[in-house]
Phi, psi and omega in degrees: 000142178300143178294344180297320179297315178301317179295320181298314180297314181298315182295317179291326177297315181293321178297328178280356179071032183249143168280172176299322179293322179294319177295319180299318179294317181293327182268355181060045173232174182277148174303326179298324179291319177298316178299319180299316180297315183287347176264006176097013178290168182258103181272160168291155177297326177301326176294320179293325175304311184296318179295319180296319178298317181293328182271350179073032178233167175286152178299322180302330180299331184275342186295153182255155172239115183199181179291140179289158174291153178301140177285123183271315185202091176254008186302309185303307181292325178301317182284321183292332182260014184302317183291320176296318180299318180294321180287322185282323184227072181290160177300144180240127179251208181287341180245247182267167175297144179277099185244165179261147176294148182245161183298137179302332184296338179251013187283336181270146182303321182296319178295323179295318180300319179296318180296321178297317179299319180296316182288327177295325176296322176295320179297315180298332178272007179062029178268071190293326179295319178294321178300313182298327180285327185275328188299317184304316179296322179293317180299314180294320179295320179295321178296318178297319180297319179294316181296324185274352183300129186262341180221175186297319182293313180293326178293321178298317178296319181293319178296321178297318179295318180294323177301315179296319179298317181286327175298315179296319178298314180295322179297313179297314183293327175293318180300321182265014171064039172254076198289322181293317175297319180297317179300317180300314182294314184291319181295321178290325178298317179298317179296318179297316181296320178296317181296329180274357182075022180260080186297319181294321176296318178298318179295325174298321175298322177294321175303314180295319180293324177296321175299317178298314179298323179296318180292335178270007181062030177265068191293316180301313182291320179299311181299314182297313181296311183294321180293316180297319180292319178297319178297319184292328183247019180304125186272162164276102192304326185290338185235348185290152176292150181305321180298320179296314179297319183294316179295320176299319177296319178297320178297320178297323176297321179294320177300313182296317181297319179292317184293318182292324178289336182262016179058047175236070188296326180295316177296318179298318181297317180293320179293322176296324178297318179295319178296322178296323177299315179296318181296320179295323179296326180280323180069336177225165178293134180250107178242104182230101180263006183282329183228322185225007170056035182284137175225089186209148176170192183300322181292314179299316180299319180290320179300319180289330174293322176294325177301324176301317179298322178296319182295327180268006175081018179273077185297319180294323177297320178300311183292326180294319185266350187289341180231023180251163173055230183291345178272354175283165180300318179293320181297317180287335176295326180276319186267347180095161181273146176280181175294154182298321181295317179295319179294317180297320179296323177297318181291334173294322175299320178295317178299317179296320178299319178297320179297315181299331180265006177081012181265076187295322181294322177294321177297318179294326177302316179293315181296318180295324177296319179293323179294325179289317186270328185220062187298322181284319180302313187293333178294337182264006185259116178300323180298323178297319179292321178298315181297313181295320178297322178294321177299313181297323183285321187272334186289131181267331183273174179298140180293143176281168177300318179301319181295317179295319181292321179294318178300319178294319180298323181271358178076028179262122185255343184241000000 
């Protein structure tokens, strides 16, 4: 870790008039952890949230800017994503990009849309290997369709199809943490959707880009982008279409998620209120993958509010609200089920809460359930690895077979 981060924490601690022990107590972490950070250790971002809250500064204030560590082993993902990389970013010479011809069956926008729907179903089923194999052909076909469009109407349809193809690509690449490639796909998707006059599709792209920025800990930019887009497309709730309300609600969730991580609780609280307004207007979960892939409603809004409790370390609050109201079995029967990814992420918060309270078996129950229903998805979740690592670190007795198998599944060796 850059010494700049250590200096930032130390300087802000001293300005606050706190000793290392005093900061540790205020942040509810150990003095040893504060010492480790100030000596140049590599903390989790969750640790920085806690330190920022205790110091009364934004989390972004503590971040460092420095040279990256040497890349040790990027070979596997580099090779596995070679075809997507070639399709997404072909070589460019003095004239046009050097691209490969694509199958005629996917040359029309309508055919591309059908193929995108099929691959999105694979993505929802966590069949990531199949997604990676299918995307390159769709991307090339969409590029061919845009190039071959002969009039304004056909070009608009082709641009819309390419926007959808790139949105799906960006969504997949963000999930598997290939962030630079994902940014390229999502930013181009937003431009294509704007050029085609598909405002709702473009706003969906902003939701995806905000998720990417959030995963990169770019909280200021995430909040600013999502808030500006939400303001621009704020609906008249009484008359707006459900899809419009849902996308606006998702943007409000992104604002709240960035703000709470950046130690801006007032902004987060207001954004959660806006999301609650959108959720109440819908009254049920809105899952529409046909045009804008929206997954929003009362259940999703409540799960993300519970996520805030997890971020600030309120484990009892997480468990208290995780099965109440719309998150109870009866509540979801009335309001509908959220997307599988959102639900799975919520259960990781529940697992973390159990670990914090010393209930290792309950935490393992949640992790094992995720492994059964979403084995590929959970392997890509940093939170799952954090929870499992905490179980291994905190448990005093011999590890159970389930614990050893889960650690192996998540690639945790220590």
